[in-house]
C-alpha positions, 0 to 999 in steps of 0.5 A, spaced: 476 224 908 484 223 907 488 219 910 492 224 914 487 226 918 489 225 926 482 225 928 479 219 924 486 215 926 484 216 934 477 213 933 480 208 929 485 205 934 479 207 940 474 202 935 478 197 935 481 197 943 473 197 944 472 190 940 478 186 943 476 188 950 469 186 948 472 178 945 476 178 952 470 179 956 466 173 952 471 168 952 472 170 960 464 169 962 464 163 958 470 160 962 465 161 969 460 158 966 463 152 963 466 152 971 460 152 975 456 147 970 462 142 972 463 142 979 465 136 980 472 137 975 478 139 979 481 143 974 483 150 976 479 156 974 483 160 967 484 167 969 485 172 964 486 179 965 483 184 961 486 191 960 481 197 959 487 203 958 485 208 952 491 207 948 496 212 946 496 214 939 503 216 936 502 223 933 504 222 925 510 227 924 508 232 919 511 230 912 516 234 910 514 239 904 517 237 898 523 242 895 521 246 889 523 244 882 529 248 879 527 252 874 529 250 867 535 254 865 533 257 858 536 254 852 540 258 848 538 261 842 541 257 835 546 261 832 543 265 825 545 261 819 550 263 814 547 266 809 548 261 803 554 265 797 550 266 791 552 261 785 556 262 780 553 264 774 554 258 768 558 260 763 555 259 756 556 253 752 560 254 747 557 254 740 557 247 736 561 247 730 558 246 723 559 239 721 561 239 714 556 237 708 558 229 706 561 228 700 558 226 694 559 218 693 562 218 686 557 214 681 559 207 678 562 207 672 557 202 668 561 196 666 561 194 659 556 189 656 560 182 655 560 181 648 555 175 646 559 169 644 558 167 637 553 161 637 556 155 633 552 153 627 550 145 628 552 141 622 547 138 619 545 131 620 548 126 615 543 123 610 541 116 612 543 110 608 539 107 603 534 102 604 536 095 603 531 093 596 530 086 598 528 089 605 522 093 601 521 088 597 519 084 603 515 089 607 511 091 600 509 084 599 506 083 606 502 089 605 499 087 598 497 081 601 494 083 607 490 088 602 488 082 598 486 078 603 481 083 605 477 081 599 478 074 598 472 070 599 470 062 600 465 059 594 459 056 596 460 050 592 467 048 594 464 049 601 458 044 600 463 040 596 469 040 602 474 043 596 480 046 600 487 048 597 492 053 595 492 058 590 498 061 585 496 067 582 501 070 577 499 078 575 504 084 573 503 091 577 504 097 574 507 103 577 501 107 579 498 101 582 494 097 577 494 089 575 495 087 569 492 080 567 491 076 573 494 068 571 492 062 577 496 056 575 495 052 582 489 050 585 481 047 584 478 051 579 473 053 583 478 056 588 482 059 582 476 063 580 475 066 586 482 068 588 482 071 580 475 075 583 479 077 589 485 081 586 480 084 581 476 087 587 482 090 590 483 094 585 487 099 586 492 095 590 499 099 594 503 103 590 510 100 590 516 103 592 
């Protein structure tokens, strides 16, 4: 049911008026009952006037019809775009010039080899000075004595008797290291014999310088 129906609006207003009339009558009836139940009170009764006239329902004015919307104006057609001008043909690229061939580098001239420097011949060392004859003699005698000492022995008879002492011997030595006759000059007889035997056993003796 639409909201603009006049019959529906009239029925609604009549129903509302009847409800209001029933409510007013209920209030009036209740007031009379209270007045009868309390006759001793001297308060005047309350009068309520009720109206049962049919309410005048205003006729709604018809709604104005909506104005028709104006038709949209047609859009102007776009102008055709001008055709693009043809691009100019590119100019041909110039041919590259041939690069000149590089000149060959000149070969370096060989440097002359340096001449070897003459090596100075070192001078021969000076000859050593001649040895001192006295020093040579002293060294030889020490060597000869050590050689004879290895053959020396202590006679058992002299050891038992406790004979001790120093013996001096004399002999001639040849160039080949052979001694001549040996003579003992000083010392006990037992010791002189042992010294002479030591020289004879030490043969050959070291060669003299």
